[in-house]
N, C-alpha and C positions, 0 to 999 in steps of 0.2 A: 335524593335520599329522603327528603320530607314527604314527597309524593309516595314513595315506596312504603314508608312507615304508616302513612295514612291508609294505604291499601291494606296492609297487614291489620291495622286497627279495625277497619270495616269488616274484614274476614272474621276476626275474633269476636266482634259483636254479633255477627250472624251465627257463629258457632255457639256462643252462649245462649242465644235464643233457641237454636235447635236442641241444645241439651235440655233446656227448660221444657220445651214441647214434648221431647222424648220421655221426660219424667212424668208429665201430667196427662198425656193422651195415649190411648192404645194404638197399636199398629193399624194402619189403614184409615185412621181419623184424618179428615181433610186438613185440619189445622197443622197436624204433624207432617203430612205429606208436603204441604206448602212450605213449611219451615225447612224441611230436609232439602227440598228441591232448590230453594233460594240459597241455602248454605253451600250445597254441592256446586251450583252454577258459578258462584263467586270464587270458590277455590279452584275449580277446573279452569276458569277463564284466566286466573292468575298464573296457574301452572303452564297453560298453553302459551301464554305470552312471555313468561319470564323464566321458564324452567322449573326445577324442583323448588317447592316452597318448604323451607326448613326453619323451625323455631327451636331455640333452647328454652328451658323453663326451670323455675324453682318455686319455692313456697310463696314468693313475692309477686311473680308474674312471668310474662313471656319476653323473649329477647330475640332480636335479629342480630345475630352475632353477639355483640356485647351491648347493643343499644336497646333500652327498654321499649316495649310496645304498649301503647295505651296506659302509660303510668297514671295512677290515680283513679282508674276505672275499677270500681268495686266488683262488678260482675266478672270482668276479665281476670282480676286477681283471684276471685273465688274459683273460677274454672281452673286456673293454674294450680291452685292447691289440690283441687279434686284429682287432677291428672298426676301431680307429683306424688301424692299419697299412694298411688298405684305403681310407684317406683318407675316412673317415666320422666326422663329429664330432657328428652329431645324427640321432636316429631318431624317427619319429612313426608310431604305429599308429592308423589311422583306422577309421571305421565300415565301410569297404569291405574290411577285412582278412578273409582266409579261410585255411583250413588249407593249401591248395596254395601260397599265397604264403609261408607260413612255411617250407615245404620248399624253395622257390626261394631264400629268404634264406639258409638254412643251407647250401645247395649252393654259393652264392656265397662263403661263409666258408671252404669247403674249398679254394677256389682260392688259389694263392699271391698275395701282394700284387702282385708284378710282373705276373702274368697278368691280374689284375683291371684294372690300369692299362692294359695293352696292349690290352685289349678295350674301351677307352673309358671305364673307370671303373665304380664300383658302380651309379651312377644309370642309366647306359646298359644295363648288364646286366640290371637289374631291369625297366627299361622294355621291353627287348627280350623279356622273358618275360611281358609283359602284367601286371605287378604294379602295382596302383594303391592297395592298402590299406596299403602301407608306404612312407612318404616319407623319403628320405635327405637329410641336410644341409639346405639351405634350399629344397629343391625344393617347389614348390606344384603344385596340380592343373593350373593353366594351363601351367606349365613342363613338367609331365609330358606333357600332350597335345602340346605343341610338340615335345618330344623324341621321342615316338612317331611323329609326322608326319615328322620328319627321318629317322628310321630307316626308315620305310616308303618315303620318297622314295629313300633310298640303295639299298634293295633293288631298286626299280624300275630305277634306273640300272645296277646290276650285271646285272640280267636283260637289259636292253637291250644292253649291251656284249657279252654272250654270243651275241647273235643277229646280230652284224655279218656281212654277206654276203661280205666280201672273202675271197678264198681264202687269202691270206696270214694274214689275221686268223683265219680258221677253223683253219688249220694251227697257227698260234701258240697259238690257244685250246685246240686239241686237245692239243698238247704240254703246255700249262699244266694242262689237266684231268687228264692222265695223272700229272702231278707232285702234284696236290692231295691224292689219297688218302695218298701217302707223307708229305706234310708234315703232314696232319691226324693221321695215325697217330703221327708223331713227337711232335707237340704233345701228343697224348693220352698217349703213353708217358711224356712228361716231367712229366705232372701227378701230384702225389703220391698223390691218391686212386686214380688208375688204377694206378699202380705197386703200391700196397698191395693192390688187388683182384687184381692178377695174381700177386703173390708168395704170397698166401694159398692159391692152388690149384696153385702150381708144385711139381713133383716131380723135376725134372731139376736135378742139382747145379750144373752150369755156368750154366744160365739163372738159378737161384736166386741164385748168387753175383753175377752181373751185376746182377740187380734189386736185391739187397740193397746193393750198392755205390752205385747211383744213389739209392736211398732214403736211404742214409747221407749222401750229399752234400746232399740236400734237408733232412734233419734238422739238419745242421751249420748251414745257412743259417737255419733256424728258431731254433736255439739262439742264434745271433748276434743275431737280431732280437728275442729274448726271448719268442717264441711257444712257451712251454714245454708248453702243453696238447697242441699237435699233436706235439711231440716225444714226449710220453707215449704218444700214439697209435701212433707208430712203435715205441716200446719194446715195447708190448703185441703188435704184429705179430711182432716178433723173438722175444718170449717164447713165442708160440704155436709158432714153429718149433723151440723147444728142448724141447718136451714129449716125454718118452719115449713117451707114449701115442699120439703123432701118427703113429708108424710111418715117419717120414721117414728118409732115408739119413743116416748119421753125418756125411757131409760137409756136409749142410744144417744139421743141429743145431749143428755146430761153427761154421759161418759165422754163424748166427743169434746164437750166444753171443758171438762176437767183436764183431759189430756192436752188439749191445745194450750190452756193457761199454764200448764206445768213446763212448757218449752220456752217461756219467756226468760231471758237473761240480758244483761247489758249489751253483749255482743250481738245478740239476735235483734234487739231493738235498733241498734245502729244499722244493721243490714236492712231491716224493714224500712226505716226512715230514708236511708240512702236510695233504696229502690223506688220509694214513693216519689222522690225528686228526679229520677232518671228521665231523660228526654223521651225515650221509647221503652216503655215497660208494659208488656202485655198483661201482667198480673196486677196492675195498679188498683183496680177495683177490689180485688180479693185482699190486697195488702191494706187498703183503707179499712175494710171490715175487721181484719185482724188487729189493726191498731186501735180501733174502737173497743175491741174486747180487752186489749191491754190497758185501756183507760189511763189512769194517772201515770203508769210507767212510761207512757209515750209522750207526756207533756214536755218535759225538759229536753229530750232528744230532738223533738220536733222544733221547738223554739231555738235550740242551738243551731240546727241545720238552717233554719230560716235566716238567722242573723249572720251566719258565716258564709252562705252561698253567694257566689259572684254571678251566677247565671239567672237571668230574669225568669225564664221558663220554670226552672227548678224552684225559685222563690215562690212562684204562683202556686205550684203544687204543694209546697210546704205550708204556705198561707192557708190554702183550702183545707189542708189536713188539720191545722190548728183550729180553724173556725168550726170544723164539723163536731167538735166536742161541746160547743155551746158555752153557756155561762159558767160551767164548772171549771173552765180554763182561766177564768178571770184572775184569781189570785196570782197564778204564775205569770200572766201577762202584766198585771199591775206592778208586780215586783220589779220587772225589767224596765219600767218607766223611770226608774232611778238611775239608769245607765248614764255614763258621761259621754256616750257616743250618740250624736243627734239622730243618725239614721236608725238606730235601734229604737229610740224613743218614738220616731215617726212610724216605724213598723208596728209598734205596740199600740199606738193611738189608732192606727187603721184597723187593727184586730178588734179593739174595743168597740169601734163603730159597727163592724160586721156582727159582733155578738148581739147587738141591738138591745142591750139590757139597760134599763134606766139606772141601775146601780152603778153603771160605769161613769155616770156624769161627773161625780166628784173628782175622779182621777183624770178625766178628760179636761175638766176645768183647770185643774192644777197643771196639767201638761201644757195648757195654753199659755202659761206663764213662762214657758221655755224661751230662751233668748234667740233660738234659731227660727227664722221666718218659715222655713220649710215644715218644721214641726207644727207651728201655729196653723198653717194652712191645712195640714192633714187633720188636725182637730176640727177645724171648721167643716171639712168634708165629712168627717165621721158623725158629726151631730145630725146630719141629714137622716141618718139611718136609725136615730133614736127619737122618734116623734113624741115630743112632750113640750109643755109650755116652758119648761126650763131651758130646753134646747133653743127655742125661739128667743128667749131672753138673752142667752149667751151670745147668740148670733147678732141680735140688735145692739148689744154692747160693743161688739167688734166693729160696728159701723163708725165708731169714734176713733178708730186706729188712724195713725198718720201714714202708715205704709199702705199705698194704693192697692197693691195686689191682695192684701188681707181684706180691705174693704170690698173689693170686687168679689172675692170668694165668699164673704159673708152674705152678700146680696144673692149670689147664685144659689147658695145653700138655703137661704130663706125662701127663694122661689121653689126649690125642690121639696122643701118641707111642707109647702102648701098650707101654711097657717094663715088664715085671713086676718088675724090680728096684726100682721106685719104690713098690711096693705097701705095704711096711711103713711107710715114712715118711708116705704118704698116709693109711694106716689110722690112724695115731696122730692125725693132724689131724682125720680124720673122727670119731674117738671122743671128741674134746674137747667138753665141754658146760658151759655156765654155767647152773645151775638157775634163776637169777633174771633171765636176759636172753634176748633173741632169739638164735636160732642164728646164729652168725657166718657171714658169706658164705664165708669160707675153708672152714668145715666143710661147708657145702652143696656147694661145688665139689669138695671132696675126695671126698665120697660119690659124686657123679656121675662123677668121674674114675676111681674104682675100677670102676664099671660099664663105662666106656668101655674100660678095659684088658681087661676080659672074662675074667679069669683066676680059677680057683677059689681061688687063694691069698688072694683078698680076702674069702672067706667068713668067716673068724674075726673080721673087723672088721665086716662088714656085717650078719651074722645077729644079733649082740647088739644093734646099733642098731635093727634091725627089731623085735625082740621086747622092747625096753626099755620099761618102765613107770615113771612117775615121779609124785611128789606135786605138785611145783612145776614150773611152766613146761610144762604139758601141751600147749598149743597148739604151742609151738615144737618140742617133742619129737615131736608127730604129724607135723609137716612133715619132720623128719629121718627118721622111720620110712617115710613115703611115698617119700622119695628113695631110701632103702635098698631098698625093694621094687622100685622101677624099676631100680636098679642090679643087683639079683639077677636080675630078669627079663632084663636085657641079657646077663648071664653065661649064663643059660639051662641050666645043668647040672641033673641030677636033685636034688642036694642043695639048690641054690639055689631051685628051683621048689618043693620040699617045704617049705622055710622060708616061702615066700610063701603056700603053701596053709595052713600052720599059723596064720599071722598072719591070713588071711582068716577062718578059723574062729573066731578069738578076738577079732576087732575089729568095729567098726561105723563108721558115718558115712563120711567121705571116705577114710579109710585102707582100710576094707573095700572100697569101690568101686574104689580104685586096685589093690588085690590081685586083685579079680575081673577087672578088665580085662586084667591080665598073664596070669592063668590062662586066660582065654578066648582070648587071642591065641595062647598056646602050644598050646592044643587045636586051633585052626584050622590052625596050621602042620603039626601031625601029620596 
C-alpha cells in the first residue's frame, strides 16, 4: 500500500508540473513537450502494470479510495482545488489513455470554471474532443458513448437549422453569422489563456494597459476562488513585462509592476514561500524575483517557513531567500534572536553573518551570551563574514573559553578572518606542546590558521615547529611539523619555501613526502 501511494504521489507531482508548463509555454515548446511526455509516460506505465488509475478528490486533495495522496503537498492540493472547481470529483485513467488526451485535459483546466460549466461541463468538453481514455466523475464507457451520440445529434440539428430555405430565415441567419465572429472573438478575448498569449507579444502601451486590466480582473476572481497557481501564472506574465532586458516602453513596465504588486495578499505570499522551499520547483528563480518585489511583505512568511521547516534542503532555500533581501531584513531577524528556542536563535545568528553588516555585531555579541554551545559556535562562524577589528576582538576573547569546541572554532574563525593582528596569539597557541600527550586540537587548528592568514609574520612561529625535533612524543610532533609545512606552503614566500626545502632535505617518511608535495606544487606554479 505504501509503495502504491508513493507511485500515486509521483504521478501527481508530474501532473502538477505538466499543468504549470501548459500554463506558461505555448504548444510545441520543447519544455512543454518534455513535461507532457514525462507525465504521460508515468501514468501510462502505471495503468499498463496495475489497471485503471482512479482518484477521488475534493478541495483538500486527492484520495486513493479513502486514503489521502501526498497530504501536505501544497502543489498537489492546489491542483485538486483547480480540478474540483470545475465540478470534477473523480478521475479515471484507462488503458485507452494517450498523450493527446492528456493535452486536452490540461487545456480544459486552463479554462475558467464558469466557462467550463457554460460549455456543458467537463464531461461534455472531453467527450466533444473525442477523449475516451480519461473518464470524469461517475462516467462509464456506455455513458460516454451516449454523450458522444447526443453531441453528434446536436451538431446535425444545428447544421440542419442553418440550411432552412426561408428567405427571412436566411436573412436572419446571415445576420446572426455576421455577429458570430465578433461574439467568438469576444469570448476568446475573455479567456485568460488567450489574454495572456496576447499580452506577451503586445508592444503598444494603451493596448497593454487594457489587456493587463482585464487579466487583473480574472486574477482577482482566481484569488477569491483560491486558484492560486493560476494567479502565479499571471504574476509571471507581469514579471516578464517588467524585465529591463525586454526593451518594452517604460509605460508598459510600470503597468506590469503595478498589476503584479496588486496581486499580493497573505494567501499568495504563503504559496510563493511554499514553492520557494519545494524540492523541485521549475519556477524558483521567477518566484525569488517576485518575492523581492513583494519586499517587506515577504519577510515574516520567509522567516516563519525557515524556522518551521523540517527538511534541510527546504531550509537552505528559505535561508537563501531571507539573505537575498540584505541588511533591510535585519530588524526582523534581530527580533527573533529573543526566541526561547535555541535552534531559532542559531538560525538568526547565521543569517546575521550572511548579511555581512557591521551593524549586526551588537546583536551577535549579545547572542554569544546564549547558554547553548551550538548558538555560541554559530556566532563564532558568523563573525568570519563580518570583517572588522571588532570581530577579531570578539574571537580573541573567545579563546579564553573553557569549552574546547568553542576555543577551536574561535581559532578556525580567526584564520578565516585573515587579520594579521591575531598572529601573535595564534602563534603562542601553535607553539604549545605537551611532550607526553597527543597534540591538542587547538594547537593543530592554530597552526592551520596561521597558514590561512598567509602573512610572513607567522614565520617565527611556524619555522621552529617545522624544524623541531624531540625525544618524546615523536609521532605527535611529526603531525605538527607536517601541518607547519602545509601552513608555510600556503604563505608561499621565499623564506617560507626555503624552510620547507630544508625540512625536506633533513626528513624522511610522511613528513618528507608532505614537504616534497609542497615544493613540487610551488615549482608547477612557477
